[in-house]
C-alpha positions as CSV (number, residue, x, y, z in Angstrom):
1,X,0.0,0.0,0.0
2,X,1.3,3.5,-0.9
3,X,1.8,5.9,1.8
4,X,-0.3,9.0,1.7
5,X,1.4,12.3,2.5
6,X,-0.2,15.2,4.4
7,X,0.9,18.7,5.3
8,X,2.0,18.3,9.2
9,X,-0.1,21.5,10.1
10,X,-3.2,20.0,8.4
11,X,-2.7,16.8,10.6
12,X,-2.3,18.8,13.8
13,X,-5.5,20.7,13.1
14,X,-7.4,17.5,12.3
15,X,-6.2,15.7,15.4
16,X,-7.0,18.6,17.5
17,X,-10.4,19.1,16.1
18,X,-11.3,15.4,16.5
19,X,-10.5,15.7,20.2
20,X,-12.3,19.0,20.7
21,X,-15.5,17.5,19.2
22,X,-15.1,14.7,21.5
23,X,-15.0,17.1,24.3
24,X,-11.4,17.6,25.0
25,X,-10.3,21.0,26.2
26,X,-8.6,23.1,23.4
27,X,-5.2,23.5,25.0
28,X,-5.0,19.9,25.8
29,X,-6.1,18.6,22.3
30,X,-3.5,20.9,20.8
31,X,-0.8,19.5,22.9
32,X,-1.8,16.0,22.1
33,X,-2.1,16.6,18.4
34,X,1.3,18.2,18.3
35,X,3.1,15.3,20.1
36,X,1.3,12.6,17.9
37,X,2.3,14.4,14.7
38,X,5.8,14.9,16.0
39,X,6.0,11.1,16.4
40,X,5.0,10.5,12.7
41,X,7.5,13.2,11.7
42,X,10.4,11.4,13.5
43,X,9.1,8.1,11.8
44,X,7.5,6.4,15.0
45,X,4.6,5.4,13.0
46,X,3.2,3.2,15.8
47,X,3.3,5.8,18.3
48,X,2.0,8.8,16.5
49,X,-1.5,9.3,15.0
50,X,-1.9,5.7,14.9
51,X,-2.9,6.1,18.5
52,X,-5.4,8.8,18.1
53,X,-8.4,6.4,17.3
54,X,-7.6,4.7,20.7
55,X,-7.5,7.9,22.3
56,X,-10.7,8.9,21.1
57,X,-12.3,5.7,22.2
58,X,-10.9,6.4,25.7
59,X,-12.4,9.9,25.7
60,X,-15.6,8.4,24.7
61,X,-15.6,5.7,27.6
62,X,-14.7,8.3,30.1
63,X,-11.4,6.6,30.8
64,X,-9.3,9.6,29.6
65,X,-10.1,13.0,31.3
66,X,-11.1,15.9,29.0
67,X,-10.2,18.9,31.5
68,X,-8.6,19.7,34.7
69,X,-5.0,19.8,36.0
70,X,-2.5,17.8,37.6
71,X,-2.4,17.8,41.4
72,X,1.1,18.4,43.1
73,X,1.4,15.5,45.6
74,X,4.9,16.5,46.9
75,X,7.1,19.4,46.0
76,X,10.8,20.3,46.7
77,X,13.1,22.8,45.0
78,X,14.4,20.3,42.3
79,X,11.8,17.5,42.6
80,X,7.9,17.1,42.2
81,X,5.3,14.3,42.4
82,X,2.1,14.8,40.4
83,X,-1.3,12.9,40.3
84,X,-2.1,13.3,36.7
85,X,-6.0,12.3,37.2
86,X,-5.9,10.4,34.0
87,X,-5.6,13.4,31.8
88,X,-3.8,12.8,28.5
89,X,-0.2,11.8,28.8
90,X,1.3,14.2,26.1
91,X,-0.3,17.2,27.8
92,X,1.1,16.1,31.2
93,X,4.4,15.2,30.0
94,X,4.9,18.6,28.2
95,X,3.9,20.4,31.2
96,X,6.2,18.2,33.4
97,X,9.1,18.9,30.9
98,X,8.5,22.6,31.3
99,X,8.4,22.4,35.2
100,X,11.6,20.4,35.1
101,X,13.3,22.7,33.0
102,X,12.3,25.8,35.2
103,X,13.8,23.9,38.3
104,X,17.1,22.9,36.2
105,X,17.4,26.7,35.4
106,X,18.0,27.3,39.3
107,X,19.0,24.2,40.7
108,X,20.9,22.4,37.7
109,X,18.5,19.7,37.3
110,X,14.8,19.1,37.8
111,X,12.5,16.0,38.1
112,X,8.9,15.5,37.9
113,X,7.2,11.9,38.4
114,X,3.6,11.6,37.4
115,X,1.3,9.1,38.6
116,X,-2.2,8.3,37.0
117,X,-1.3,9.7,33.7
118,X,-3.0,8.5,30.5
119,X,-0.7,7.0,27.8
120,X,2.2,9.3,26.8
121,X,2.6,8.4,23.1
122,X,6.1,8.7,21.5
123,X,8.9,9.5,24.1
124,X,11.3,10.9,21.3
125,X,8.6,13.5,20.4
126,X,9.4,15.4,23.6
127,X,13.2,15.7,23.3
128,X,13.7,18.4,20.9
129,X,11.9,20.8,23.2
130,X,14.7,20.4,25.5
131,X,17.9,20.0,23.3
132,X,16.9,23.1,21.2
133,X,17.5,25.0,24.6
134,X,20.8,23.2,25.3
135,X,19.2,21.2,27.9
136,X,19.5,17.2,28.5
137,X,16.0,15.5,28.8
138,X,15.3,12.0,30.1
139,X,11.8,10.6,29.8
140,X,10.8,7.1,31.0
141,X,7.4,5.5,31.4
142,X,5.5,2.4,32.4
143,X,1.9,1.5,32.4
144,X,1.0,-0.2,35.6
145,X,-2.0,-2.0,34.3
146,X,-0.5,-3.8,31.4
147,X,1.6,-6.9,31.6
148,X,3.3,-7.7,28.1
149,X,7.1,-8.5,28.9
150,X,8.4,-11.5,30.5
151,X,11.2,-11.6,33.1
152,X,14.6,-13.1,32.0
153,X,14.0,-16.8,32.4
154,X,10.2,-16.7,33.0
155,X,7.2,-17.3,30.7
156,X,4.7,-15.2,32.5
157,X,4.5,-11.4,31.5
158,X,4.7,-9.0,34.3
159,X,5.8,-5.5,33.1
160,X,5.2,-3.2,29.9
161,X,8.1,-2.4,27.5
162,X,9.1,0.4,29.8
163,X,10.7,2.8,27.3
164,X,13.4,5.3,28.1
165,X,14.3,8.2,25.9
166,X,17.0,10.7,26.3
167,X,17.9,13.9,24.2
168,X,21.6,15.1,24.1
169,X,22.5,18.4,22.5
170,X,25.4,18.6,20.3
171,X,26.8,21.4,18.0
172,X,24.6,20.0,15.2
173,X,21.6,17.7,15.4
174,X,20.9,16.3,19.0
175,X,21.4,12.6,19.8
176,X,17.8,11.3,20.4
177,X,17.7,8.0,22.2
178,X,14.3,6.1,22.3
179,X,14.5,2.5,23.3
180,X,12.3,-0.1,24.9
181,X,13.6,-2.3,27.7
182,X,11.9,-5.2,25.7
183,X,13.2,-6.2,22.2
184,X,10.1,-4.5,20.5
185,X,6.9,-2.7,21.5
186,X,3.3,-4.0,21.3
187,X,2.6,-1.5,18.6
188,X,5.2,-2.7,16.3
189,X,4.3,-6.3,16.9
190,X,0.6,-5.4,16.0
191,X,1.7,-3.5,12.9
192,X,3.4,-6.5,11.7
193,X,0.7,-8.8,12.5
194,X,-1.9,-6.6,10.6
195,X,0.5,-6.4,7.6
196,X,0.9,-10.3,7.6
197,X,4.8,-9.8,8.3
198,X,7.0,-11.8,10.5
199,X,9.1,-9.8,12.9
200,X,12.8,-9.0,12.0
201,X,13.9,-11.8,14.6
202,X,12.7,-14.0,17.5
203,X,11.5,-11.2,19.5
204,X,8.7,-12.8,21.2
205,X,8.1,-16.0,23.3
206,X,5.2,-18.3,22.5
207,X,2.9,-20.1,25.2
208,X,5.4,-23.1,25.3
209,X,8.4,-20.9,26.1
210,X,9.8,-20.8,22.7
211,X,11.3,-17.8,21.0
212,X,9.5,-16.8,17.9
213,X,9.2,-14.1,15.2
214,X,5.4,-14.6,14.7
215,X,3.6,-11.6,15.9
216,X,0.5,-13.4,16.2
217,X,1.8,-15.4,19.2
218,X,0.8,-12.2,21.3
219,X,-2.8,-12.7,20.5
220,X,-3.2,-16.5,20.1
221,X,-4.7,-18.4,22.9
222,X,-2.9,-19.2,25.0
223,X,-1.1,-15.9,24.6
224,X,2.7,-15.5,24.1
225,X,4.7,-12.2,25.4
226,X,7.5,-9.9,24.5
227,X,11.0,-10.8,25.4
228,X,13.3,-8.4,27.4
229,X,16.0,-6.6,25.5
230,X,18.6,-9.2,24.9
231,X,16.3,-12.0,24.0
232,X,16.7,-15.6,25.5
233,X,20.3,-15.5,25.7
234,X,21.0,-11.8,27.2
235,X,17.5,-10.8,28.4
236,X,19.0,-10.3,31.9
237,X,20.1,-6.9,30.5
238,X,16.5,-5.8,29.5
239,X,15.1,-7.3,32.5
240,X,17.3,-5.1,34.8
241,X,16.7,-2.1,32.9
242,X,13.0,-2.7,32.9
243,X,13.2,-3.0,36.8
244,X,14.9,0.3,37.0
245,X,12.3,2.1,35.1
246,X,9.6,0.4,37.4
247,X,11.5,1.9,40.3
248,X,11.7,5.5,38.8
249,X,8.2,5.7,37.7
250,X,6.0,3.6,39.9
251,X,8.5,3.6,42.7
252,X,9.0,7.3,42.9
253,X,5.5,8.1,42.4
254,X,4.1,5.7,44.9
255,X,1.7,4.2,42.5
256,X,2.0,1.3,40.1
257,X,1.4,-2.5,39.8
258,X,0.6,-3.0,43.6
259,X,-2.5,-0.8,43.2
260,X,-5.9,-1.5,41.8
261,X,-6.3,-1.3,37.9
262,X,-7.7,1.9,36.4
263,X,-7.3,1.0,32.8
264,X,-4.7,1.9,30.0
265,X,-2.4,4.6,31.4
266,X,1.0,5.7,32.4
267,X,3.5,6.4,35.0
268,X,6.0,8.9,34.0
269,X,9.5,10.2,34.9
270,X,10.8,13.2,33.5
271,X,14.2,14.9,34.3
272,X,15.8,17.8,32.7
273,X,19.4,18.6,33.4
274,X,21.1,22.0,32.5
275,X,24.7,21.5,31.4
276,X,25.4,25.1,32.4
277,X,25.2,23.9,36.2
278,X,28.1,21.6,35.5
279,X,30.9,22.0,33.0
280,X,29.0,24.3,30.8
281,X,27.0,23.6,27.6
282,X,30.1,24.4,25.5
283,X,32.0,21.5,27.2
284,X,29.1,19.2,27.1
285,X,28.8,19.7,23.4
286,X,32.6,19.3,22.7
287,X,32.5,15.9,24.4
288,X,29.3,14.8,22.7
289,X,30.7,16.0,19.3
290,X,33.8,14.0,19.8
291,X,32.2,10.7,20.8
292,X,29.5,11.0,17.8
293,X,32.4,11.8,15.5
294,X,34.3,8.6,17.0
295,X,31.2,6.4,16.5
296,X,30.6,7.7,13.0
297,X,34.4,7.2,11.9
298,X,34.4,3.6,13.0
299,X,34.8,1.0,10.3
300,X,31.2,-0.3,9.3
301,X,30.8,-4.0,9.5
302,X,30.0,-5.8,6.1
303,X,26.4,-4.9,4.7
304,X,26.5,-1.5,6.6
305,X,27.3,1.7,4.5
306,X,28.1,3.7,7.8
307,X,27.4,4.2,11.3
308,X,24.6,6.5,12.4
309,X,23.9,8.0,15.7
310,X,20.5,7.4,17.5
311,X,18.1,10.0,16.1
312,X,20.1,10.8,12.9
313,X,17.5,9.0,10.7
314,X,14.6,10.5,12.7
315,X,16.0,14.1,12.2
316,X,16.4,13.4,8.5
317,X,12.9,12.2,8.2
318,X,11.5,15.0,10.2
319,X,13.1,17.6,8.0
320,X,12.0,15.8,4.7
321,X,8.5,15.4,5.9
322,X,8.1,18.9,7.0
323,X,9.1,19.8,3.5
324,X,7.3,17.2,1.5
325,X,4.4,16.1,3.7
326,X,4.0,13.4,6.4
327,X,3.9,9.9,5.0
328,X,1.4,8.2,7.3
329,X,1.2,4.4,7.7
330,X,-1.5,3.3,5.3
331,X,-4.0,2.1,8.0
332,X,-4.1,5.2,10.0
333,X,-6.5,7.4,8.1
334,X,-8.9,4.4,7.5
335,X,-9.0,3.9,11.3
336,X,-9.7,7.7,11.8
337,X,-12.3,7.9,9.1
338,X,-15.3,6.5,11.3
339,X,-14.3,9.2,14.0
340,X,-14.1,11.9,11.5
341,X,-17.6,11.0,10.2
342,X,-19.0,10.6,13.6
343,X,-17.7,13.9,15.0
344,X,-18.4,15.8,11.7
345,X,-14.6,16.7,11.0
346,X,-13.3,16.8,7.5
347,X,-10.2,14.6,6.8
348,X,-7.2,16.7,5.4
349,X,-6.4,16.5,1.8
350,X,-3.2,14.8,0.9
351,X,-0.4,17.1,0.3
């Protein structure tokens, strides 16, 4: 299926209007729309507008709040805990990023953890807002009510893919790290299943405990699960990292898997670091420039043209798609068409 292309601003308007017609407050709808489209601009097609139909369903069910503000549970000069009240995760996370940056301006670092957020979409979509200001940003999330990833050596899923993202400023494009502590995400596995494709490797475990590249194993009965980063042989690494993110999200916020389930959501850790409070942004960029150049200048292995830095492909796609239109995954607009008809919103014309 050919990818249709749409102007980024028309997609933001479309996504915002759909949410507003569903009852979402305007500023929240705008923030969610911007984050979702940023995900598609960076090439994260499973965590951009592909999420919007599900978000609209959550609004309709009343399981995503449409208005309100987070409650500050605890506050210190460089750390805060919020209760998100099941407000949309992208709006909450952007507010947390701003709050953490304000704390970092005074104290060198600022951290906000959020409990009872809704889903926060693509973590990489938040990073440029910090790196453009010469700040380091770290974003982590877990969903305390979903179990999809097995522990190393186990067969029963017990946590989510628990992603971590970090934005590191350089003299040029920032380094943008966005990885799950499982080998892949539920979204990518579903995308492969719907397209009739196998996964690139044995990234799942089936109900008998065998590694498999069949994405359907996640939805068959009995169900399989995602393997931690590292797979059957080295999954202790992803297992450990997943536990760390549980500690920094659920542990610090005081709300997680030990509590009654409320539905699809998120527990979030947002930290901003100001290099000026340490050796300075110039020194930071000099070190990052050197290490990036050292990686790029290494001899590539056979079959690889050159070494790329994390986020390099995303930034290339971002610029190209801002210029030529966003290439949406083929299933996205058909999934949104019933909502557009129901809510009386015209779909954007292809660019």
